[in-house]
Each structure stands twice: as structure tokens, then as C-alpha cells.
Backbone as CSV, one residue per row, in Angstrom:
resi,resn,N_x,N_y,N_z,CA_x,CA_y,CA_z,C_x,C_y,C_z
1,MET,-54.168,33.464,77.323,-53.781,34.852,77.346,-54.907,35.736,76.809
2,THR,-55.584,35.285,75.776,-56.651,36.087,75.189,-57.739,36.391,76.210
3,ARG,-58.147,35.392,76.965,-59.196,35.607,77.979,-58.749,36.605,79.036
4,LEU,-57.499,36.486,79.477,-56.982,37.431,80.474,-56.974,38.853,79.928
5,LEU,-56.541,39.021,78.708,-56.505,40.358,78.117,-57.908,40.934,77.985
6,ARG,-58.843,40.117,77.561,-60.225,40.595,77.431,-60.817,40.936,78.792
7,PHE,-60.430,40.203,79.830,-60.932,40.465,81.173,-60.332,41.753,81.741
8,PHE,-58.999,41.875,81.682,-58.319,43.015,82.282,-58.373,44.285,81.432
9,ARG,-58.565,44.131,80.132,-58.630,45.286,79.237,-59.822,45.136,78.279
10,PRO,-61.047,45.211,78.822,-62.222,45.005,77.968,-62.354,46.059,76.872
11,GLU,-61.682,47.195,77.024,-61.759,48.240,76.003,-60.905,47.924,74.770
12,TYR,-60.017,46.928,74.868,-59.180,46.537,73.735,-59.901,45.503,72.887
13,ARG,-59.699,45.585,71.587,-60.158,44.529,70.681,-59.021,43.521,70.595
14,VAL,-59.268,42.286,70.997,-58.229,41.256,71.046,-58.574,40.158,70.045
15,PHE,-57.598,39.799,69.217,-57.754,38.727,68.231,-56.661,37.704,68.479
16,CYS,-56.973,36.451,68.290,-56.011,35.382,68.534,-55.813,34.552,67.268
17,ALA,-54.558,34.268,66.972,-54.217,33.383,65.853,-53.473,32.189,66.421
18,MET,-53.657,31.040,65.841,-53.003,29.826,66.334,-51.638,29.582,65.687
19,ASN,-51.314,30.365,64.646,-50.015,30.215,64.000,-49.682,31.506,63.249
20,GLY,-48.452,31.588,62.758,-47.997,32.790,62.087,-48.761,33.124,60.823
21,ARG,-49.127,32.107,60.061,-49.880,32.333,58.825,-51.237,32.960,59.130
22,GLU,-51.909,32.424,60.137,-53.209,32.965,60.535,-53.060,34.397,61.042
23,ALA,-51.978,34.673,61.751,-51.717,36.029,62.240,-51.594,37.004,61.065
24,ARG,-50.876,36.608,60.020,-50.730,37.463,58.832,-52.077,37.724,58.184
25,GLU,-52.929,36.704,58.122,-54.254,36.888,57.520,-55.068,37.914,58.305
26,ILE,-54.992,37.858,59.627,-55.709,38.837,60.455,-55.139,40.232,60.219
27,LEU,-53.818,40.333,60.197,-53.175,41.633,59.983,-53.496,42.215,58.609
28,ASP,-53.730,41.350,57.640,-54.071,41.825,56.303,-55.472,42.418,56.232
29,THR,-56.334,42.061,57.175,-57.714,42.529,57.123,-58.057,43.573,58.184
30,LEU,-57.294,43.611,59.283,-57.600,44.528,60.380,-56.349,45.292,60.787
31,GLU,-56.500,46.561,61.081,-55.372,47.353,61.554,-55.133,47.045,63.032
32,MET,-53.905,46.724,63.372,-53.545,46.400,64.749,-52.511,47.393,65.259
33,ASN,-52.602,47.702,66.537,-51.626,48.573,67.178,-50.505,47.780,67.831
34,VAL,-50.821,46.569,68.279,-49.868,45.743,69.020,-49.993,44.304,68.548
35,VAL,-48.849,43.646,68.372,-48.812,42.212,68.099,-48.002,41.566,69.204
36,VAL,-48.585,40.567,69.849,-47.894,39.765,70.859,-47.727,38.373,70.263
37,THR,-46.496,37.897,70.173,-46.281,36.607,69.532,-45.323,35.722,70.306
38,ASP,-45.508,34.437,70.150,-44.560,33.440,70.626,-43.491,33.293,69.543
39,LEU,-42.398,32.622,69.856,-41.375,32.372,68.839,-41.633,31.088,68.076
40,ARG,-42.095,30.061,68.772,-42.324,28.762,68.139,-43.792,28.603,67.804
41,MET,-44.059,28.582,66.500,-45.419,28.408,66.009,-45.355,27.607,64.719
42,PRO,-46.431,26.903,64.390,-46.459,26.200,63.100,-46.608,27.179,61.939
43,HIS,-46.186,26.750,60.770,-46.343,27.445,59.490,-45.459,28.676,59.314
44,MET,-45.182,29.416,60.373,-44.323,30.598,60.314,-43.880,30.889,61.733
45,ASP,-42.576,30.925,61.975,-42.140,31.162,63.352,-42.275,32.637,63.715
46,GLY,-42.090,32.922,64.994,-42.268,34.278,65.486,-41.311,35.279,64.880
47,VAL,-40.076,34.867,64.602,-39.109,35.782,63.980,-39.582,36.197,62.597
48,ALA,-40.038,35.242,61.801,-40.547,35.569,60.463,-41.764,36.478,60.553
49,LEU,-42.646,36.212,61.512,-43.823,37.066,61.692,-43.395,38.476,62.077
50,LEU,-42.465,38.599,63.009,-42.003,39.920,63.440,-41.347,40.686,62.291
51,GLU,-40.568,39.996,61.471,-39.949,40.647,60.305,-41.027,41.176,59.365
52,ASP,-42.043,40.352,59.136,-43.140,40.739,58.259,-43.895,41.943,58.819
53,VAL,-44.195,41.908,60.099,-44.933,43.012,60.729,-44.088,44.285,60.698
54,ARG,-42.808,44.164,61.013,-41.919,45.335,60.986,-41.896,45.967,59.592
55,ASP,-41.788,45.140,58.572,-41.678,45.640,57.204,-42.999,46.188,56.658
56,ARG,-44.095,45.517,56.974,-45.390,45.900,56.404,-46.181,46.877,57.268
57,TYR,-45.968,46.821,58.588,-46.725,47.665,59.515,-45.757,48.258,60.543
58,PRO,-44.886,49.163,60.127,-43.822,49.644,61.016,-44.325,50.362,62.267
59,ALA,-45.515,50.909,62.259,-46.044,51.593,63.438,-46.587,50.627,64.488
60,CYS,-46.770,49.374,64.120,-47.318,48.366,65.036,-46.265,47.975,66.077
61,THR,-46.644,48.009,67.329,-45.744,47.594,68.401,-45.654,46.078,68.415
62,ARG,-44.430,45.558,68.508,-44.187,44.115,68.443,-43.632,43.625,69.772
63,ILE,-44.339,42.668,70.382,-43.952,42.106,71.675,-43.785,40.601,71.536
64,VAL,-42.663,40.085,72.029,-42.434,38.639,72.066,-42.762,38.166,73.474
65,HIS,-43.540,37.094,73.555,-43.926,36.476,74.828,-43.695,34.983,74.660
66,SER,-42.540,34.514,75.107,-42.155,33.131,74.794,-41.299,32.538,75.899
67,SER,-41.374,31.234,76.034,-40.488,30.542,76.979,-39.204,30.093,76.291
68,HIS,-39.116,30.278,74.989,-37.980,29.805,74.196,-37.090,30.972,73.765
69,ILE,-36.524,31.669,74.734,-35.684,32.823,74.424,-34.295,32.602,74.998
70,GLY,-33.353,32.335,74.120,-31.963,32.178,74.521,-31.166,33.420,74.154
71,THR,-29.891,33.410,74.434,-29.027,34.552,74.145,-29.000,34.862,72.649
72,ALA,-28.879,33.822,71.820,-28.865,34.042,70.371,-30.200,34.599,69.892
73,ASP,-31.295,34.126,70.491,-32.618,34.640,70.118,-32.731,36.125,70.421
74,ARG,-32.259,36.520,71.600,-32.330,37.942,71.983,-31.614,38.819,70.961
75,ALA,-30.451,38.385,70.507,-29.693,39.158,69.524,-30.490,39.302,68.227
76,ARG,-31.159,38.238,67.802,-31.981,38.290,66.592,-33.223,39.146,66.780
77,LEU,-33.743,39.169,68.000,-34.999,39.865,68.265,-34.841,41.364,68.498
78,LEU,-33.660,41.812,68.901,-33.482,43.224,69.245,-33.957,44.188,68.160
79,PRO,-33.634,43.959,66.885,-34.137,44.897,65.872,-35.605,44.667,65.476
80,LEU,-36.203,43.604,65.985,-37.555,43.238,65.558,-38.634,43.518,66.595
81,ALA,-38.296,43.432,67.866,-39.306,43.509,68.925,-39.088,44.740,69.797
82,HIS,-40.191,45.369,70.170,-40.119,46.488,71.101,-39.939,45.999,72.535
83,ARG,-40.515,44.831,72.826,-40.379,44.226,74.158,-40.211,42.730,74.003
84,ILE,-39.402,42.137,74.882,-39.185,40.696,74.912,-39.503,40.238,76.328
85,LEU,-40.517,39.391,76.459,-40.961,38.892,77.754,-40.830,37.379,77.783
86,LYS,-40.101,36.881,78.751,-39.907,35.437,78.874,-41.000,34.858,79.770
87,LYS,-41.639,33.789,79.281,-42.653,33.083,80.081,-41.958,32.307,81.183
88,PRO,-42.566,32.167,82.324,-43.833,32.800,82.705,-43.601,34.273,83.038
89,VAL,-44.607,35.074,82.789,-44.531,36.503,83.058,-45.748,36.887,83.890
90,GLU,-45.546,37.823,84.787,-46.667,38.330,85.581,-47.616,39.082,84.651
91,ILE,-48.915,38.924,84.856,-49.899,39.562,83.986,-49.716,41.077,83.969
92,GLU,-49.320,41.658,85.104,-49.125,43.102,85.160,-48.005,43.548,84.221
93,GLN,-46.952,42.733,84.105,-45.845,43.064,83.213,-46.299,42.999,81.749
94,LEU,-47.048,41.967,81.407,-47.562,41.838,80.050,-48.520,42.985,79.732
95,LEU,-49.427,43.281,80.648,-50.373,44.382,80.426,-49.649,45.709,80.287
96,GLY,-48.596,45.913,81.084,-47.817,47.147,80.988,-47.170,47.300,79.627
97,ALA,-46.621,46.200,79.105,-45.989,46.237,77.779,-47.029,46.541,76.699
98,ILE,-48.189,45.913,76.808,-49.252,46.143,75.829,-49.773,47.571,75.938
99,ASP,-50.033,48.019,77.158,-50.528,49.388,77.360,-49.551,50.414,76.796
100,SER,-48.258,50.181,77.006,-47.247,51.093,76.452,-47.298,51.085,74.932
101,GLY,-47.467,49.904,74.352,-47.555,49.797,72.896,-48.780,50.486,72.348
102,VAL,-49.909,50.318,73.007,-51.138,50.977,72.560,-50.983,52.483,72.720
103,GLY,-50.337,52.906,73.793,-50.125,54.334,74.028,-49.222,54.988,73.003
104,ARG,-48.394,54.211,72.318,-47.502,54.744,71.281,-48.279,55.159,70.043
105,GLN,-49.497,54.668,69.910,-50.259,54.860,68.675,-51.161,56.086,68.785
106,PRO,-50.994,57.084,67.903,-51.906,58.229,67.920,-53.323,57.794,67.569
107,GLY,-54.291,58.246,68.330,-55.684,57.919,68.053,-56.009,56.454,68.220
108,SER,-55.270,55.765,69.086,-55.423,54.322,69.242,-56.789,53.957,69.784
109,ASN,-57.348,52.882,69.226,-58.592,52.341,69.763,-58.355,50.975,70.389
110,GLY,-57.100,50.612,70.571,-56.789,49.396,71.295,-56.819,48.122,70.505
111,GLY,-56.599,48.143,69.203,-56.537,46.896,68.442,-55.336,46.085,68.875
112,LEU,-55.527,44.830,69.174,-54.471,43.987,69.695,-54.569,42.638,69.059
113,LYS,-53.435,42.064,68.720,-53.394,40.741,68.078,-52.432,39.872,68.865
114,THR,-52.846,38.686,69.187,-51.948,37.739,69.815,-51.770,36.564,68.888
115,SER,-50.605,35.958,68.916,-50.402,34.779,68.080,-49.651,33.727,68.869
116,GLY,-49.798,32.501,68.447,-49.107,31.401,69.111,-49.966,30.694,70.132
117,GLY,-51.254,30.890,70.080,-52.158,30.197,70.996,-52.264,30.931,72.304
118,SER,-52.903,30.328,73.276,-53.097,30.979,74.565,-51.968,30.600,75.515
119,ALA,-51.664,31.516,76.400,-50.572,31.300,77.348,-51.100,30.756,78.658
């Protein structure tokens, strides 16, 4: 996913974390406008990451991109995520969600963080 984002949106700064803990470390050092996360990750699952991002960085747009989304997951994610995308997803749909999230940010320079490895 990181390579696709860098190819289709070279103006965005894209960072990739392999797990939730690494994602938090990146967020602690760099301001991000959008976080795209999977639900299943080592060290910290996507729900815990989304809760943390919501609480610590409320202006950051939160997008879930996962193949593990059931009905119960959706109910848990509604207050945490701005968009929920089930894999596989068309790249245009993912880019649209990210572009909308970046557009929500005043003075945005396109900081973007992905977590959960590459899609």
C-alpha cells in the first residue's frame, strides 16, 4: 500500500509502521493528517491504535483498511474511524478516502501514516 500511495500521491509524505506500537512512535514524533490502519496487528490492535489517535490527535482522520471487519467490529469502529474500508478495496476508493481526510485539515501538507504492513 505504501508504494501505491507514494506513486499515486507523490505530494503526500507517507510513513509505514509494521505494528501499532511502531505507529504510536511515529505519531509521537511527526504530525499526521491521516492514519490508515489494519485491525489485526502485533503489539497493539487497530482498535487500540484508533482509540489512542482519537484521544491524543482528534483532528487526525482515521481510516480502517482491513479484511477482518465483521458486524461487531463495525459497531466498535463507528465512534473511532472516519472511514471503514474492507479489503480488497479499489485503489481509487482508498485514495478518495485519504484525499478527503487530507482535505479536512486546514493548511494540510499531506502527512499520512499507514500501519499494519503493506496491503
